[in-house]
NUKOLVO-203737 format. One record per atom (N, C-alpha, C, O): x, y, z. Coordinates in steps of 0.1 Angstrom, whole numbers, padded with zeros to 4 digits, always signed. Example, Ala and Ser with C-alpha at 12.3 -4.5 7.8 and 13.67 -1.06 7.14 Angstrom:
# residues 2
+0132-0057+0078 +0123-0045+0078 +0132-0033+0078 +0142-0033+0085 +0128-0022+0071 +0137-0011+0071 +0129+0000+0079 +0134+0011+0080 
This chain:
# residues 63
+0009-0011+0000 +0000+0001-0001 +0009+0015+0001 +0019+0018+0007 +0002+0020-0006 +0011+0034-0008 +0007+0044+0006 -0004+0044+0012 +0019+0052+0009 +0018+0060+0016 +0004+0070+0019 -0001+0071+0030 +0000+0076+0007 -0011+0085+0006 -0023+0075+0009 -0033+0079+0016 -0022+0063+0003 -0034+0054+0009 -0037+0054+0022 -0047+0058+0028 -0024+0049+0025 -0029+0048+0043 -0030+0057+0047 -0038+0057+0057 -0025+0068+0044 -0031+0081+0054 -0046+0084+0050 -0053+0088+0059 -0053+0082+0034 -0062+0084+0034 -0073+0074+0044 -0083+0077+0050 -0066+0060+0043 -0077+0052+0052 -0077+0056+0066 -0088+0057+0072 -0065+0058+0072 -0067+0065+0084 -0074+0075+0085 -0083+0073+0093 -0074+0085+0080 -0082+0095+0080 -0095+0097+0079 -0102+0106+0083 -0101+0083+0069 -0113+0081+0068 -0122+0074+0085 -0133+0077+0091 -0112+0066+0086 -0113+0056+0101 -0116+0067+0109 -0127+0068+0114 -0105+0076+0112 -0105+0086+0123 -0122+0097+0122 -0129+0102+0131 -0122+0099+0109 -0135+0107+0109 -0150+0098+0114 -0159+0102+0120 -0149+0086+0110 -0160+0080+0113 -0162+0076+0130 -0172+0075+0136 -0150+0076+0134 -0148+0073+0149 -0153+0090+0155 -0160+0090+0165 -0150+0101+0151 -0156+0113+0155 -0167+0116+0154 -0173+0124+0162 -0173+0110+0141 -0187+0113+0140 -0194+0102+0148 -0206+0105+0151 -0189+0092+0152 -0196+0082+0159 -0199+0085+0175 -0209+0085+0181 -0185+0087+0179 -0184+0087+0196 -0179+0101+0199 -0172+0101+0209 -0180+0112+0194 -0176+0125+0195 -0159+0132+0197 -0149+0125+0195 -0159+0139+0199 -0144+0146+0209 -0137+0138+0214 -0126+0136+0209 -0143+0131+0224 -0133+0127+0234 -0133+0108+0229 -0123+0102+0232 -0142+0104+0224 -0140+0092+0216 -0128+0089+0209 -0120+0080+0209 -0129+0102+0199 -0116+0107+0192 -0104+0105+0196 -0096+0097+0192 -0103+0115+0207 -0091+0117+0216 -0085+0103+0218 -0074+0099+0214 -0095+0096+0226 -0091+0082+0231 -0088+0071+0222 -0080+0063+0226 -0093+0069+0211 -0089+0063+0196 -0073+0065+0193 -0064+0057+0190 -0072+0081+0196 -0057+0085+0193 -0046+0081+0199 -0035+0078+0194 -0050+0081+0213 -0042+0078+0220 -0038+0064+0225 -0027+0061+0228 -0050+0055+0225 -0046+0042+0225 -0040+0039+0213 -0034+0029+0215 -0040+0042+0203 -0033+0040+0188 -0020+0043+0188 -0011+0038+0181 -0018+0056+0198 -0001+0060+0197 +0005+0049+0207 +0015+0043+0202 -0001+0044+0220 +0003+0035+0229 +0006+0020+0221 +0017+0014+0221 -0008+0016+0215 -0002+0005+0205 +0008+0005+0199 +0018-0003+0199 +0006+0017+0193 +0019+0018+0180 +0036+0015+0188 +0045+0008+0184 +0035+0024+0201 +0046+0023+0209 +0050+0008+0215 +0061+0004+0211 +0042+0001+0221 +0042-0014+0223 +0044-0022+0214 +0047-0033+0217 +0042-0018+0202 +0043-0030+0190 +0060-0026+0186 +0067-0033+0180 +0064-0014+0191 +0078-0012+0185 +0087-0016+0195 +0098-0022+0193 +0083-0014+0203 +0092-0020+0220 +0094-0033+0218 +0105-0038+0219 +0083-0041+0215 +0082-0057+0215 +0090-0063+0204 +0097-0074+0205 +0088-0054+0191 +0095-0057+0177 +0110-0056+0177 +0118-0063+0171 +0114-0044+0188 +0128-0043+0190 +0134-0034+0181 +0146-0034+0178 +0124-0027+0175 +0126-0014+0167 +0130-0003+0176 +0140+0005+0174 +0122-0003+0186 +0128+0009+0197 +0135+0001+0207 +0131-0010+0212 +0147+0008+0211 +0154+0003+0227 +0145+0007+0238 +0142+0019+0238 +0140+0001+0246 +0135+0008+0259 +0143+0019+0268 +0140+0030+0271 +0156+0010+0270 +0166+0017+0278 +0168+0029+0270 +0165+0039+0277 +0171+0032+0260 +0176+0040+0252 +0163+0056+0253 +0166+0068+0253 +0149+0048+0252 +0137+0056+0251 +0136+0064+0268 +0134+0075+0271 +0139+0052+0276 +0138+0059+0291 +0149+0067+0293 +0147+0074+0303 +0160+0070+0286 +0171+0077+0290 +0165+0089+0285 +0161+0098+0292 +0163+0091+0270 +0158+0103+0265 +0148+0109+0273 +0148+0121+0275 +0137+0101+0278 +0128+0109+0283 +0126+0114+0299 +0117+0118+0305 +0140+0111+0303 +0143+0114+0315 +0155+0123+0314 +0161+0126+0324 +0159+0127+0301 +0169+0137+0301 +0182+0137+0303 +0190+0146+0304 +0184+0122+0303 +0199+0115+0307 +0210+0119+0293 +0220+0125+0294 +0205+0113+0281 +0211+0116+0269 +0202+0120+0258 +0190+0118+0257 +0210+0127+0249 +0200+0131+0237 +0193+0121+0230 +0193+0110+0235 +0186+0122+0218 +0179+0113+0212 +0193+0112+0198 +0190+0104+0189 +0203+0117+0198 +0212+0118+0185 +0220+0103+0188 +0229+0099+0181 
């Protein structure tokens, strides 16, 4: 799938969620989606948890 197509599908899904569940339902879907993506990246090894923790606590830069 091309990037514009994926973006259009995500936009359509979010529009349906916003119309169906209102603003707070929309926000909840966005938050859970972001958390799910982060957990998936951690589990797959694409993101190193120790480095992420260090960046968030200000111990090291993200470079």
